[in-house]
C-alpha positions in Angstrom: -77.8 -39.9 31.3 -75.9 -37.4 29.1 -72.6 -35.8 30.4 -74.4 -32.4 30.0 -77.0 -33.7 32.4 -74.1 -34.9 34.8 -72.7 -31.4 34.8 -76.1 -29.8 35.2 -76.7 -31.9 38.4 -73.1 -31.2 39.7 -73.7 -27.5 39.2 -77.1 -27.6 40.9 -75.1 -29.2 44.0 -72.8 -26.4 43.8 -75.6 -23.9 44.0 -77.3 -25.9 46.9 -73.9 -26.2 48.8 -72.2 -22.8 48.2 -69.0 -21.6 49.8 -70.7 -19.0 52.4 -71.3 -22.0 54.7 -67.9 -21.3 55.9 -65.0 -23.5 57.4 -61.9 -23.6 59.3 -58.6 -22.9 57.7 -57.0 -25.4 55.4 -55.6 -28.4 57.0 -55.2 -30.8 54.1 -58.8 -32.2 54.4 -59.8 -30.2 51.5 -57.3 -32.0 49.0 -58.6 -35.1 50.4 -62.1 -34.4 49.7 -61.5 -33.4 46.4 -59.6 -36.5 45.7 -62.5 -38.5 47.1 -65.1 -36.9 45.0 -63.0 -37.0 42.0 -62.5 -40.8 42.3 -66.2 -41.3 42.6 -67.0 -39.4 39.5 -64.2 -40.1 37.0 -66.4 -41.8 34.4 -68.8 -38.7 34.4 -66.0 -36.2 34.5 -64.4 -38.0 31.4 -67.7 -38.1 29.5 -68.1 -34.5 30.2 -64.5 -33.5 28.9 -65.0 -35.8 25.8 -68.3 -33.7 25.1 -66.2 -30.3 25.2 -63.6 -31.8 22.9 -66.1 -32.9 20.4 -66.5 -29.0 19.6 -64.3 -27.6 17.0 -62.2 -24.8 18.2 -59.9 -23.3 15.6 -60.2 -19.7 16.3 -61.0 -19.0 12.5 -64.2 -21.1 12.9 -66.6 -18.3 14.0 -69.6 -20.5 14.6 -67.8 -23.3 16.5 -65.5 -21.0 18.5 -68.7 -19.2 19.9 -70.5 -22.6 20.5 -67.5 -23.4 22.7 -67.6 -20.1 24.6 -71.5 -20.5 25.2 -71.0 -24.0 26.6 -68.2 -23.0 29.0 -70.2 -20.0 30.1 -73.1 -22.2 31.0 -70.8 -24.4 33.0 -69.5 -21.4 35.1 -73.1 -20.5 35.6 -74.4 -23.7 36.8 -71.5 -23.6 39.6 -72.8 -20.2 40.8 -70.4 -17.9 39.0 -71.4 -14.5 37.3 -70.6 -15.2 33.7 -70.7 -13.3 30.5 -69.1 -13.4 27.1 -66.8 -10.1 26.2 -66.7 -9.5 22.5 -64.4 -7.4 20.3 -65.5 -7.2 16.7 -63.8 -9.7 14.6 -62.5 -11.6 17.6 -63.6 -14.9 19.2 -65.5 -14.1 22.8 -63.3 -14.2 25.9 -65.5 -15.9 28.5 -65.3 -13.7 31.9 -66.6 -15.0 35.4 -66.5 -14.0 38.9 -67.0 -16.1 42.0 -66.6 -14.7 45.4 -65.9 -16.3 48.6 -66.9 -14.8 52.1 -63.7 -13.9 54.1 -61.3 -14.5 51.2 -57.9 -13.4 51.9 -57.1 -12.9 48.3 -58.5 -12.8 44.7 -57.2 -15.5 42.2 -57.5 -15.0 38.4 -57.6 -18.2 36.4 -56.6 -18.2 32.6 -57.3 -20.8 30.1 -57.6 -20.9 26.3 -60.2 -22.9 24.8 -58.9 -22.7 21.3 -56.8 -25.2 19.6 -54.5 -25.4 16.8 -55.7 -26.1 13.1 -55.9 -29.7 12.2 -54.9 -31.8 9.0 -57.5 -34.7 9.3 -55.2 -36.9 7.1 -52.6 -37.1 9.7 -54.7 -38.2 12.6 -55.4 -41.8 13.5 -59.0 -40.7 14.1 -61.2 -37.6 13.3 -59.7 -34.8 15.4 -62.9 -33.8 17.1 -64.1 -37.3 17.7 -62.5 -38.2 21.3 -61.3 -41.6 21.3 -60.1 -43.2 24.6 -57.1 -45.7 24.4 -55.8 -48.1 26.7 -52.3 -46.5 26.6 -50.3 -44.3 24.2 -51.0 -45.6 20.5 -47.1 -45.7 19.9 -46.9 -47.9 23.2 -49.3 -50.4 21.8 -52.7 -49.0 23.2 -56.1 -49.9 22.0 -59.3 -48.0 21.5 -61.8 -48.8 24.3 -65.2 -47.4 25.0 -65.7 -44.8 27.6 -66.5 -46.0 31.0 -70.1 -46.0 32.5 -70.4 -44.9 36.0 -68.9 -47.0 38.8 -66.7 -48.6 36.0 -62.8 -48.6 37.2 -60.7 -46.1 35.3 -57.2 -46.7 34.6 -55.1 -43.8 35.1 -52.8 -44.6 32.3 -55.7 -44.3 29.6 -55.5 -41.5 27.1 -58.0 -39.6 25.4 -57.1 -38.5 21.9 -58.7 -35.1 20.3 -57.7 -31.8 19.3 -56.9 -29.7 22.6 -56.9 -32.7 24.7 -53.6 -31.5 26.0 -53.6 -28.0 24.9 -55.6 -26.5 26.4 -59.1 -27.7 27.5 -57.9 -30.1 30.0 -58.0 -27.3 32.8 -61.7 -26.5 32.3 -63.0 -30.2 33.5 -60.3 -30.2 36.1 -61.6 -26.7 37.5 -65.4 -27.6 37.4 -64.8 -30.7 38.8 -62.8 -29.3 41.8 -65.6 -26.7 42.3 -68.3 -29.4 42.3 -66.0 -31.2 44.9 -65.7 -28.5 47.4 -69.4 -27.6 46.9 -70.5 -31.3 47.6 -68.3 -31.4 50.8 -69.3 -28.1 52.1 -65.6 -26.8 51.9 -65.4 -23.0 51.1 -62.9 -21.5 49.1 -60.2 -19.2 50.5 -60.0 -17.0 47.5 -62.3 -15.0 45.3 -62.2 -16.0 41.7 -61.9 -14.2 38.4 -62.0 -16.4 35.1 -60.5 -15.4 32.0 -61.1 -17.8 29.1 -59.5 -16.8 26.0 -60.5 -18.1 22.4 -57.7 -17.3 19.9 -54.5 -18.1 21.8 -53.3 -20.3 19.1 -53.9 -17.5 16.7 -51.3 -15.2 18.6 -53.9 -13.7 20.9 -54.1 -10.5 18.7 -57.1 -9.0 20.6 -56.2 -9.8 24.1 -54.5 -6.5 24.9 -57.8 -4.9 23.7 -59.7 -7.1 25.9 -57.7 -6.4 29.0 -57.5 -2.6 28.4 -61.1 -2.3 27.8 -62.0 -4.3 31.0 -59.0 -3.6 33.2 -61.2 -2.4 36.2 -62.6 -5.9 36.2 -59.2 -7.5 36.3 -57.7 -6.7 39.7 -56.3 -9.9 41.3 -53.5 -10.7 43.6 -52.4 -13.4 41.1 -52.9 -15.1 38.0 -52.9 -18.6 37.6 -52.3 -19.6 33.9 -53.4 -22.9 33.2 -51.3 -24.0 30.2 -48.5 -26.3 29.1 -47.2 -29.9 30.2 -45.9 -31.3 33.1 -42.1 -32.0 33.3 -40.5 -34.5 30.9 -39.8 -36.6 34.4 -43.7 -36.9 34.6 -43.1 -35.0 37.8 -45.7 -32.3 38.4 -44.2 -28.6 37.8 -45.0 -25.1 38.3 -43.6 -22.5 35.8 -42.8 -18.8 36.6 -42.2 -17.5 33.0 -42.5 -17.9 29.4 -40.4 -17.1 26.3 -41.8 -14.3 24.0 -41.9 -14.8 20.2 -41.4 -13.0 17.0 -40.8 -14.3 13.6 -39.8 -13.2 9.9 -39.3 -14.8 6.3 -36.2 -14.0 4.1 -36.4 -14.5 0.4 -33.1 -14.3 -1.5 -33.1 -13.9 -5.4 -31.3 -15.3 -8.5 -32.2 -15.0 -12.0 -35.7 -13.7 -13.0 -36.9 -17.2 -13.8 -35.6 -20.7 -13.1 -32.6 -21.7 -15.3 -31.3 -25.0 -16.8 -28.7 -26.2 -14.5 -26.6 -27.5 -17.4 -26.7 -24.4 -19.4 -26.2 -21.9 -16.5 -24.6 -23.9 -13.8 -21.4 -22.5 -12.4 -22.5 -19.0 -13.9 -25.8 -18.0 -12.5 -25.8 -17.5 -8.9 -28.0 -20.1 -6.9 -30.4 -18.4 -4.3 -30.8 -21.7 -2.5 -27.1 -21.8 -1.9 -26.9 -18.2 -1.0 -29.6 -18.3 1.5 -28.3 -21.6 3.0 -24.7 -19.7 3.5 -26.5 -16.6 4.9 -28.4 -18.9 7.5 -25.4 -20.9 8.4 -23.5 -17.7 9.4 -26.1 -16.8 12.0 -25.1 -19.6 14.2 -21.8 -21.4 15.2 -21.5 -25.0 15.7 -22.4 -25.2 19.3 -25.6 -23.3 18.8 -24.6 -19.7 19.8 -26.3 -17.2 17.7 -23.4 -15.0 15.9 -25.9 -11.9 15.4 -24.2 -8.8 16.7 -25.9 -7.7 20.2 -28.4 -10.8 19.9 -27.9 -11.5 23.9 -27.0 -8.0 25.1 -30.8 -7.2 26.4 -31.4 -10.4 28.1 -32.1 -9.9 31.8 -30.2 -11.4 34.4 -31.1 -14.5 36.1 -31.8 -14.4 39.7 -30.4 -16.4 42.5 -33.9 -18.1 43.1 -34.0 -19.2 39.6 -30.4 -20.7 39.5 -31.2 -22.6 42.7 -34.4 -24.0 41.1 -32.5 -25.2 38.0 -29.9 -26.8 40.2 -32.7 -28.5 41.9 -34.3 -30.1 38.6 -34.6 -33.8 38.1 -31.8 -34.7 35.5 -33.7 -35.4 32.2 -31.4 -34.0 29.6 -29.5 -37.3 28.9 -32.8 -39.3 28.7 -34.3 -36.7 26.4 -31.4 -36.9 23.9 -32.0 -40.7 24.1 -35.6 -40.4 23.4 -35.3 -37.8 20.7 -32.1 -39.7 19.0 -29.8 -36.9 19.5 -26.0 -37.7 20.0 -25.6 -34.3 21.5 -27.3 -31.1 22.1 -26.6 -27.2 21.6 -25.1 -25.3 24.4 -21.9 -26.7 25.3 -23.1 -28.8 27.9 -25.7 -26.3 29.6 -29.0 -27.9 30.6 -32.3 -27.6 28.6 -33.5 -25.5 31.3 -30.8 -23.0 31.1 -31.0 -22.5 27.4 -34.5 -21.5 28.0 -33.4 -18.4 29.6 -31.7 -17.3 26.6 -33.3 -16.1 23.3 -33.2 -18.5 20.2 -32.9 -18.2 16.4 -34.7 -21.1 14.7 -35.1 -22.1 11.2 -38.8 -23.6 10.9 -38.6 -23.9 7.2 -36.9 -23.9 3.9 -38.2 -23.8 0.4 -36.4 -23.7 -2.7 -37.1 -25.7 -5.8 -38.2 -29.3 -5.5 -37.0 -32.6 -4.2 -38.0 -36.5 -4.8 -40.3 -36.8 -7.5 -40.8 -32.7 -8.0 -36.9 -32.3 -8.3 -35.8 -30.6 -11.7 -32.4 -29.9 -13.1 -32.7 -26.3 -12.7 -31.2 -23.4 -10.8 -34.2 -22.0 -8.8 -34.9 -18.5 -8.9 -35.6 -17.8 -5.4 -35.2 -19.2 -2.1 -37.2 -18.6 1.0 -36.5 -19.5 4.7 -39.1 -18.8 7.7 -37.4 -18.1 11.0 -38.9 -17.7 14.5 -37.2 -16.0 17.5 -38.1 -17.1 20.9 -37.3 -14.1 23.3 -35.9 -14.1 26.8 -36.9 -11.5 29.4 -35.7 -8.1 28.4 -35.9 -8.6 24.5 -38.0 -6.5 22.6 -39.5 -8.3 19.4 -38.9 -5.9 16.8 -35.4 -4.9 18.0 -34.5 -8.6 18.0 -35.3 -8.7 14.2 -33.8 -5.3 13.6 -30.5 -7.3 15.0 -30.8 -10.0 12.4 -31.8 -7.6 9.7 -28.5 -5.5 10.5 -26.5 -8.8 10.3 -28.1 -9.6 6.8 -27.1 -6.2 5.4 -23.4 -6.8 7.0 -23.3 -9.8 4.7 -23.7 -7.6 1.6 -27.4 -7.9 1.0 -29.8 -5.1 0.0 -32.8 -5.5 2.1 -36.4 -4.9 0.6 -39.8 -5.3 1.7 -41.2 -6.1 -1.5 -40.2 -8.2 -4.5 -37.7 -6.4 -6.3 -38.3 -5.1 -9.8 -35.6 -5.2 -12.8 -33.9 -1.9 -11.8 -33.1 -3.1 -8.3 -32.0 -6.6 -9.4 -29.4 -4.9 -11.8 -28.2 -2.6 -9.1 -27.6 -5.2 -6.3 -26.1 -8.5 -6.5 -27.6 -9.9 -3.4 -31.0 -8.9 -2.5 -33.0 -10.3 0.5 -36.7 -9.4 1.2 -37.4 -9.6 4.9 -41.2 -9.9 6.0 -41.7 -9.3 9.6 -44.3 -10.7 11.8 -45.7 -9.5 15.0 -44.9 -11.1 18.4 -44.7 -10.3 22.1 -42.2 -10.0 25.0 -41.2 -12.5 27.5 -42.6 -12.5 31.0 -41.2 -14.0 34.4 -42.4 -13.7 37.9 -40.0 -13.6 40.8 -40.3 -17.0 42.5 -39.8 -15.6 46.2 -42.9 -13.6 46.3 -45.2 -14.6 49.3 -48.1 -15.4 47.2 -46.1 -17.6 44.9 -44.7 -19.6 48.0 -48.5 -20.2 48.8 -49.2 -21.6 45.3 -46.0 -23.8 45.6 -47.2 -25.1 49.1 -50.7 -25.8 47.6 -49.5 -27.5 44.7 -47.1 -29.8 46.8 -49.9 -30.7 48.9 -51.9 -32.0 45.6 -49.2 -33.7 44.2 -48.0 -35.5 47.5 -44.3 -34.8 46.5 -41.9 -32.2 45.8 -42.4 -30.2 42.5 -40.3 -29.3 39.7 -40.0 -25.3 39.8 -39.1 -24.3 36.4 -38.2 -20.8 35.9 -39.2 -20.5 32.2 -41.4 -22.6 30.0 -40.0 -23.2 26.5 -43.0 -22.2 24.7 -44.7 -18.6 24.6 -47.7 -17.1 25.7 -48.6 -13.5 25.8 -48.1 -13.4 29.6 -46.3 -10.1 29.5 -49.6 -8.5 29.1 -50.5 -9.8 32.7 -47.3 -8.8 34.1 -46.6 -5.6 32.5 -50.1 -4.3 31.4 -51.9 -5.4 34.4 -48.8 -5.5 36.6 -49.7 -8.8 38.4 -47.5 -11.7 39.0 -48.3 -14.8 37.1 -47.7 -18.7 37.9 -48.2 -21.4 35.3 -50.0 -24.6 36.5 -49.4 -27.2 33.9 -51.3 -30.5 34.0 -50.9 -32.1 30.3 -48.5 -34.8 30.3 -45.1 -34.0 28.5 -45.8 -36.3 25.5 -49.1 -35.1 24.6 -48.4 -34.3 20.8 -49.1 -30.7 21.6 -50.1 -28.9 18.3 -49.4 -32.0 16.4 -51.6 -35.0 15.2 -53.0 -37.6 17.6 -52.9 -35.0 20.6 -53.7 -36.5 23.8 -54.0 -36.4 27.7 -53.2 -39.0 29.8 -55.7 -39.3 32.5 -53.5 -39.4 35.5 -52.7 -35.8 34.5 -56.4 -34.9 34.4 -57.0 -36.4 38.0 -53.6 -34.5 39.2 -55.4 -31.3 37.8 -58.5 -31.7 39.5 -56.8 -32.3 42.8 -54.4 -29.4 42.2 -57.3 -26.9 41.5 -59.0 -28.0 44.6 -55.9 -27.3 46.8 -55.3 -23.9 45.0 -58.7 -22.8 45.6 -58.5 -23.4 49.3 -54.9 -22.4 50.0 -54.4 -20.4 53.2 
């Protein structure tokens, strides 16, 4: 029997055992029922996940991204949801769905993005859209093995390798399995549900605002659960209450109008690679503090609840430094979690001339650096780039938007072209809201242990659209393992994390 048929049967069960049957308030039995169901259906759930992962999902791949959306809509409909595809011209569709519950005490919004990062097949051990099951992580000596048949034991340390296994398709089978489990046990959900599944988050969500503004009247919820991101580096489950924003830009510095022989012109013609290196080096001190004037001024203050959460975090910094081969980290001893509450300035690439076999004895005529700025709450994307640009001007550079002509070159000894990118603001939800405390309690029941409560995730998501535009709180509920090779070759998901995701969804959907 194919995994599609398995999901169809499970969806039929969901229709036959709807939430309208009614039940007593949550006692923890709901979580046990979901766990029991999941344990009996792990092989089928895993095969269904592999089917979803086999669909290429780069946002620019119009045909396949719609194929993903149609598949996901079908899965929602099989579980009794009213589902449709919202479409904006030139954008991947959003899968929107609604599933009501009688006597619901709240409405939860559930966001997942179903698109993934582009892939370079040459750097993957296996084709990125041909899921492969391993007995452990590849770097830990894991070996490929067949996907299990029904009734066959499933080792939670196995890993499934494919693009989007960790970022961000895993919440979808977790959600579907939790809905199936509750339906099979006759357990009602305590919340109405609204599903919002996006298809271009990895492309920067350029149309998400349009979608939310167009359909704002359909998006009234009490809380958005953002299903994305990894578990804590300690492997303990975590909840996250904010994300950094992001923007970026490129700087190009100019020398002569052409590459010059380093013997004939060395010590005479300015070298743009050295000029740019010096310019960039002046933007941060030796301990990682950004020296751009005003860079930290707009950053919002951190509340007492956030400081208490940071103080309670398990100690991972020393282990991370050892794992990553770092003798020291930036910040003068501050924890990673503390550093994530500040804006950062990162050089993500530098290009000038050639190295190794492409090196030539020349003075390159240009040098270009690509930078990103991760934003803390309170920072405005373009205002932060304004500050960097003002810093560049103070170093004696004439700033242009296009390659300079000869007249401009002769008038200014130092020229920098700055090309700006878009971006979006950071977002953070207060951790002491009542509905947030309910989510924390439900997640702890699923985890069976205390959670890591992280004020801000290091990565960026356009959550300001939910907190600012829709004016609703958000909680990020990660399930992926922290070492899932997110955005990189050999992306993977540890099965124990998927099983936790199913249990977590069941607990969230039935929380008081």
